C-alpha positions in Angstrom: 198.5 -8.7 -66.9 202.0 -9.8 -65.3 203.7 -9.5 -69.0 201.7 -6.2 -69.9 202.6 -4.1 -66.9 207.0 -5.3 -67.7 206.5 -4.0 -71.3 205.2 -0.6 -72.4 204.8 -1.4 -76.1 201.9 1.2 -76.6 204.3 4.0 -78.1 205.3 0.9 -80.8 201.2 0.8 -81.5 201.3 4.5 -81.6 203.9 4.4 -84.3 202.3 1.7 -86.3 198.9 3.9 -86.8 199.6 5.7 -89.8 200.2 2.5 -91.7 197.0 1.0 -90.2 194.9 3.9 -90.9 196.3 4.2 -94.6 195.8 0.2 -95.1 192.3 0.4 -93.6 191.4 3.5 -96.2 193.1 2.0 -99.4 193.4 -1.8 -98.7 191.8 -2.6 -102.4 195.0 -1.9 -104.0 197.6 -2.8 -101.3 199.3 -6.0 -101.1 200.0 -7.7 -97.9 203.1 -6.2 -96.0 202.7 -3.1 -98.0 204.1 -0.5 -95.3 206.3 -3.1 -93.5 209.2 -0.9 -94.2 207.7 2.5 -93.2 206.8 0.5 -89.2 209.9 -1.1 -88.8 211.5 2.6 -89.4 209.3 4.1 -86.9 209.9 1.4 -84.5 213.3 1.7 -85.1 213.2 5.4 -84.3 210.5 4.6 -81.3 213.3 2.2 -79.7 215.9 5.0 -80.3 213.7 7.2 -78.2 212.5 5.1 -75.5 216.4 4.2 -75.0 217.3 7.4 -74.8 214.3 8.2 -72.3 215.5 5.1 -70.2 218.7 7.0 -70.0 216.8 10.7 -68.9 214.4 9.3 -66.4 215.8 5.9 -65.2 212.8 3.9 -66.1 210.9 2.4 -69.3 207.8 3.0 -68.2 208.2 6.9 -67.2 210.2 7.0 -70.6 207.1 5.5 -72.5 204.9 8.3 -71.0 207.1 11.0 -72.8 207.7 9.5 -76.1 204.2 8.0 -76.7 202.9 11.5 -77.0 206.1 12.4 -79.3 205.3 9.8 -81.5 201.7 11.0 -82.1 203.8 14.3 -82.5 206.5 13.0 -85.4 204.5 10.2 -87.3 200.6 11.9 -87.0 201.6 15.6 -86.8 199.8 16.5 -89.8 197.1 13.9 -89.7 196.0 15.6 -86.4 196.5 19.2 -87.3 198.6 21.8 -86.2 196.8 22.7 -83.0 196.8 19.0 -81.6 200.2 18.5 -82.6 201.7 21.5 -80.1 198.9 20.2 -77.9 200.6 16.8 -77.6 204.2 18.4 -77.9 203.0 20.2 -74.8 202.1 17.0 -72.9 205.7 15.4 -74.1 207.2 18.2 -72.8 205.4 18.5 -69.2 205.4 14.8 -68.4 209.2 14.8 -69.4 210.0 17.5 -66.7 207.6 16.1 -64.2 209.3 12.9 -64.2 212.1 14.3 -64.2 211.1 16.2 -61.0 209.6 13.0 -59.5 210.1 9.6 -60.1 206.5 8.0 -59.4 205.8 4.0 -60.3 204.1 4.4 -63.4 203.5 0.6 -64.3 199.7 0.7 -63.8 199.8 3.7 -66.5 201.3 1.5 -68.9 198.8 -1.6 -68.2 196.1 0.8 -69.2 197.9 2.7 -72.1 198.8 -0.9 -73.6 195.1 -2.1 -73.7 193.9 1.4 -74.8 196.4 1.1 -77.9 195.5 -2.7 -78.4 192.2 -1.3 -78.8 192.8 1.8 -81.4 195.0 -0.9 -83.5 193.1 -3.6 -83.5 190.1 -1.9 -84.5 191.1 -1.1 -87.9 192.7 -3.6 -88.5 189.7 -6.0 -87.8 187.4 -3.9 -89.7 190.1 -4.2 -92.9 190.6 -7.9 -92.7 186.4 -8.2 -92.5 186.1 -6.1 -95.6 188.9 -7.2 -97.5 187.1 -11.0 -97.4 184.5 -9.7 -99.2 182.7 -12.4 -101.1 181.6 -10.4 -104.4 185.5 -9.2 -105.3 186.2 -9.8 -108.6 187.9 -12.7 -109.9 190.0 -13.9 -113.0 188.0 -15.8 -116.2 190.0 -18.4 -117.9 190.7 -16.0 -120.5 193.4 -14.3 -118.0 194.9 -18.1 -117.5 194.8 -18.8 -121.4 198.1 -19.4 -122.4 199.6 -17.0 -125.5 201.9 -18.9 -127.8 204.7 -17.3 -129.8 207.4 -18.8 -131.9 211.0 -17.3 -132.2 212.1 -16.4 -136.0 213.1 -19.8 -138.1 215.9 -18.7 -139.1 217.7 -18.8 -135.7 217.9 -15.1 -135.5 218.1 -13.4 -132.2 215.1 -11.9 -131.4 215.1 -8.2 -130.4 215.5 -6.5 -126.9 211.8 -5.1 -126.1 211.5 -2.0 -124.1 208.0 -1.1 -123.2 208.2 2.6 -121.4 204.9 3.5 -120.0 204.8 7.5 -118.9 201.8 7.8 -117.1 199.4 10.4 -118.2 201.4 11.3 -121.5 198.7 12.5 -123.7 198.5 12.8 -127.6 200.6 14.9 -129.5 198.1 16.9 -131.4 195.6 17.5 -128.4 198.4 18.7 -126.6 199.8 20.6 -129.0 196.2 22.5 -129.8 195.0 22.5 -126.6 198.1 22.9 -124.1 200.0 25.5 -126.7 203.0 23.3 -126.5 204.9 23.3 -129.7 205.3 19.7 -131.4 209.1 19.9 -130.9 208.7 19.7 -127.4 206.6 16.4 -127.7 206.6 14.4 -131.1 209.9 15.4 -132.8 211.9 14.7 -129.8 211.6 11.1 -130.6 210.6 11.0 -134.6 214.2 13.0 -134.7 215.8 9.6 -133.1 214.1 7.3 -135.1 210.5 6.5 -134.1 207.2 6.3 -135.3 204.7 8.7 -133.3 201.4 7.8 -134.2 198.9 10.8 -134.8 195.8 9.1 -132.7 195.9 6.2 -130.1 193.3 5.9 -127.5 193.8 4.4 -124.4 191.1 1.6 -123.7 190.8 2.9 -120.1 191.0 6.1 -118.2 192.8 4.7 -115.2 196.2 3.2 -114.9 195.4 -0.2 -113.6 192.5 -0.6 -116.4 194.6 0.4 -118.9 197.9 -2.0 -118.2 195.8 -5.3 -117.3 193.9 -4.6 -120.5 196.6 -4.1 -122.7 199.0 -7.0 -121.1 196.5 -9.3 -121.1 195.3 -8.9 -124.8 191.2 -8.6 -123.8 189.1 -5.7 -122.3 189.0 -6.0 -118.4 185.4 -7.3 -118.7 186.5 -10.4 -120.6 189.4 -11.0 -117.9 187.4 -10.6 -115.0 183.9 -12.2 -113.7 182.6 -9.1 -111.8 179.5 -10.3 -109.6 178.8 -6.6 -108.1 179.8 -3.8 -110.4 179.9 -1.6 -107.2 182.7 -3.6 -105.9 185.8 -1.2 -105.8 188.3 -4.1 -104.9 191.4 -3.2 -107.0 193.7 -6.2 -106.4 192.7 -8.8 -108.8 193.9 -5.6 -111.3 197.4 -5.9 -109.4 197.2 -9.7 -110.3 196.7 -9.6 -113.8 199.3 -7.1 -114.3 201.8 -9.1 -112.0 201.2 -12.2 -113.9 200.0 -10.7 -117.4 199.9 -12.9 -120.3 202.4 -10.9 -122.3 205.1 -11.7 -120.1 204.5 -15.0 -119.7 204.5 -15.9 -123.2 207.8 -13.9 -123.7 209.7 -15.9 -120.6 208.4 -19.5 -122.2 210.1 -18.3 -125.6 213.4 -17.6 -123.5 212.7 -13.7 -122.6 214.3 -12.3 -119.3 212.5 -9.6 -117.6 213.4 -6.4 -116.7 211.5 -3.6 -114.3 211.7 -0.4 -113.0 209.1 0.0 -110.9 207.3 3.3 -109.9 206.1 1.9 -106.6 202.6 2.0 -107.5 201.1 -1.1 -106.3 198.8 -2.0 -108.8 201.6 -1.6 -111.9 204.2 -4.3 -110.1 205.2 -7.3 -112.0 206.1 -10.8 -110.5 209.6 -12.3 -110.6 211.8 -10.4 -112.8 215.4 -11.2 -113.3 216.3 -7.4 -112.6 214.9 -4.8 -110.7 216.0 -1.1 -111.0 215.3 1.3 -108.4 217.3 3.7 -106.5 218.3 3.4 -102.9 215.6 5.2 -101.3 212.8 4.2 -103.2 209.7 5.1 -101.2 206.2 3.5 -102.5 203.0 4.5 -102.8 202.1 4.2 -99.4 205.0 5.5 -97.9 204.5 8.8 -99.7 201.2 9.2 -98.2 202.5 8.0 -94.6 205.2 10.4 -94.6 202.7 13.1 -95.1 200.7 12.3 -91.8 204.0 12.9 -89.8 205.7 16.3 -88.9 207.6 17.1 -92.1 204.7 19.1 -93.6 204.3 21.3 -90.7 207.9 21.6 -90.1 209.1 22.4 -93.6 207.3 25.9 -94.0 208.8 27.0 -91.0 212.5 26.9 -92.5 210.9 28.5 -95.6 210.6 25.0 -97.4 207.1 23.9 -99.3 204.9 21.4 -97.3 205.7 18.5 -99.9 209.4 19.4 -100.5 210.9 16.2 -99.1 208.5 14.2 -101.0 208.9 15.8 -104.0 212.7 15.5 -103.8 212.0 11.8 -103.6 209.7 11.6 -106.6 212.6 13.9 -108.6 215.2 11.1 -107.5 213.3 8.5 -108.4 212.4 9.7 -112.0 216.0 10.7 -112.6 217.3 7.5 -111.9 214.9 5.6 -114.2 215.9 8.4 -117.1 219.6 7.6 -115.8 219.5 4.1 -115.6 217.2 2.7 -118.4 220.4 1.9 -120.4 221.7 -0.6 -117.6 218.4 -3.1 -118.1 220.8 -5.5 -119.4 223.4 -5.5 -116.8 223.8 -9.4 -115.4 221.7 -10.5 -118.1 223.7 -12.9 -120.4 224.0 -11.2 -124.4 222.1 -14.2 -125.8 219.3 -13.8 -123.5 216.6 -11.1 -125.1 215.0 -9.0 -122.3 211.9 -7.5 -122.1 212.1 -4.4 -119.7 208.9 -2.5 -118.2 209.2 0.7 -116.9 206.5 2.5 -115.4 207.7 6.5 -115.3 205.2 8.5 -113.5 205.3 11.4 -114.8 204.1 13.8 -116.7 201.3 12.6 -114.2 201.4 15.0 -111.1 202.5 15.8 -108.6 204.4 18.8 -110.6 207.6 18.7 -109.5 210.2 19.6 -112.7 210.4 23.1 -114.0 210.8 22.9 -118.3 214.7 22.8 -117.3 214.7 20.2 -115.0 215.0 22.6 -111.9 213.2 21.8 -108.6 209.2 22.9 -108.0 208.8 24.1 -104.6 205.2 22.5 -103.3 202.1 24.4 -102.6 200.1 21.9 -100.6 201.2 18.6 -99.1 201.8 15.6 -101.4 199.6 13.5 -103.2 199.0 11.7 -107.0 195.8 13.1 -107.3 194.6 14.1 -111.0 191.7 15.5 -112.4 189.2 16.7 -110.2 191.2 15.3 -107.4 194.0 17.6 -108.1 191.6 20.4 -108.1 190.3 20.0 -104.8 193.2 20.3 -103.3 194.9 23.3 -105.6 191.9 25.0 -105.8 190.8 26.4 -109.0 192.1 30.0 -108.6 195.5 28.2 -107.8 198.1 27.2 -109.9 197.1 26.3 -113.5 197.0 22.4 -114.5 197.9 22.7 -117.8 200.8 24.9 -117.5 202.5 22.7 -115.0 201.8 19.9 -117.0 202.9 21.2 -120.0 206.4 22.6 -117.8 207.0 19.2 -116.6 206.3 17.3 -119.8 208.9 19.4 -121.6 211.6 18.2 -119.1 210.3 14.7 -119.4 210.6 14.0 -122.7 214.0 15.8 -122.9 214.9 13.4 -120.3 213.2 10.5 -122.5 215.2 11.5 -125.5 218.3 11.1 -123.5 217.7 7.7 -122.3 217.0 6.4 -125.9 220.2 7.7 -127.0 221.5 5.9 -124.4 219.6 2.9 -124.5 220.2 2.6 -128.6 224.4 2.8 -127.8 224.4 0.3 -125.1 222.1 -2.1 -127.0 224.0 -5.7 -128.5 221.4 -5.3 -131.1 219.3 -2.9 -132.5 216.0 -3.4 -129.9 212.2 -2.3 -130.2 211.3 -0.1 -128.1 207.4 1.3 -127.5 206.9 4.5 -125.6 203.2 4.8 -124.4 200.9 6.7 -122.1 198.9 4.7 -120.1 196.1 7.6 -120.8 196.0 11.1 -120.7 196.2 14.4 -118.7 193.5 15.2 -116.5 192.7 19.2 -116.9 189.0 18.7 -117.5 188.8 15.1 -115.6 186.0 14.2 -113.4 186.6 10.6 -111.7 183.3 10.4 -110.7 181.0 12.2 -112.9 182.0 10.9 -116.6 179.7 13.7 -118.0 181.9 16.7 -116.4 185.3 14.9 -118.1 186.8 15.7 -121.6 187.2 12.2 -122.9 189.5 12.9 -125.8 192.1 14.8 -123.4 192.1 11.8 -121.3 191.8 8.7 -123.8 193.8 10.2 -126.2 197.2 8.5 -125.8 201.0 9.6 -126.6 202.4 6.3 -128.6 205.5 5.8 -130.2 207.3 3.0 -131.8 211.5 2.6 -132.4 211.8 -0.9 -134.6 215.1 -2.4 -136.4 215.0 -2.0 -139.9 213.4 -4.7 -142.0 211.2 -6.0 -139.2 207.8 -5.1 -141.0 206.0 -4.0 -138.6 202.4 -2.2 -139.4 201.5 0.0 -136.7 198.4 1.5 -137.5 196.9 5.2 -136.4 193.8 5.2 -134.8 194.0 2.3 -132.8 193.9 1.5 -129.2 196.7 0.2 -126.7 194.7 -3.0 -126.5 196.3 -3.9 -130.1 199.9 -3.0 -129.2 201.1 -6.3 -128.1 199.3 -8.1 -131.0 200.8 -5.9 -133.7 204.3 -6.3 -132.1 203.9 -10.5 -131.7 202.6 -10.7 -135.7 205.7 -9.0 -136.6 208.2 -10.5 -134.2 207.0 -14.1 -133.7 204.5 -14.5 -136.3 201.6 -14.8 -134.3 197.7 -14.9 -135.9 196.3 -12.0 -134.3 194.0 -9.4 -136.0 193.8 -6.1 -135.0 191.3 -3.2 -135.2 189.8 -0.7 -133.2 187.3 -2.6 -132.0 189.4 -5.1 -130.4 191.4 -8.5 -130.8 190.8 -11.3 -132.6 192.3 -14.7 -133.4 192.3 -15.8 -137.0 190.7 -18.5 -138.3 
């Protein structure tokens, strides 16, 4: 009790609440430690406020009484809403004035508030810990552990660098042209004129990124890669494991490839132990975007004539531009005799829509969210901006920047690379994430699939295949692997 009376820790516990609340709701797709940066940042801000408050009110306990409601305003303003934000702001001002006029001993209040905040913070943490230890969570099968065997060319030639550029929600060209009224020159032609083979028909095996990517990178269907005791279990962390330690990268590392990544910040697409990781100095994660949106910024920005998520939109644009600007630097720091496997998860043209077709910044209308399909309409409404128009506008700019990035990669490569540009799934203008019968499956399953390969490689890429065939097809051509690919799956040759 004596320790509790000496240190008013409750403002720091208030500052940690946004991250704790987000973990409680989304722990099934987050890793341990996600959110640490945000907690540290909020604690630094809180510490600065307490330091200044102590100079003003001459006592840490009195300063804490003012800083705690101010922390609610700063870090939870949008979450609690405008009215309550004004109430907490008024409380902070009133306490500040009162404690300047009078100097009571408020250490007992610190003890009580410390205990209250420990309970408020502890309850969601305990609930999250118990929920995350559910015994019916999916676990990887033996297929995930089964190594792939690849062989370098027998003539001793250097294998090519491999770029796997995954553009989130990049749809099938013919469908986009037909249904989104987007001329082919803005989509397929951008890469075809640079020597790519753009396939007319490729389907994703799944409608969501984590499922699609974990399947493609492990050469198997999810139900073959995972033992799923409870089909209703929604724990997706095992999908993060399938991606982080996937069979494709393990096999390439075994024959001397270095892994280079351009992470998107989405927790389910992170890869483990890259030789190089390229990201901008300010690189918010999936969690951090949402925690920012819980704070005061979405309430303040409209007061100065900006959209509520304009700050987060700017961060999104910066990250996307960084990837396109720096893809040609993938080999930086890698010895010339080491081939590289470059993985970039580019979260565009997926919502939020932050670019016009000319790359001009778009103003936000609502708070920031990566929501797609019916979740996007829940935020923007059916009578709001057109999903298809905004998707098409962003897509035009993304493809322009992608073409420029490809030019830079080819100019910088010491030998002709393999470049695969692929969607993980299609767009979601007619997607319902819960009720499948309401979805346009042609739109969501159809994906963009384009290949640039060195001359003489002898790569046979088939139309009317699925994303699951990507790496078996590549490995057959490059490393004399023994895969037979078909629309229904991947099989080892007898």
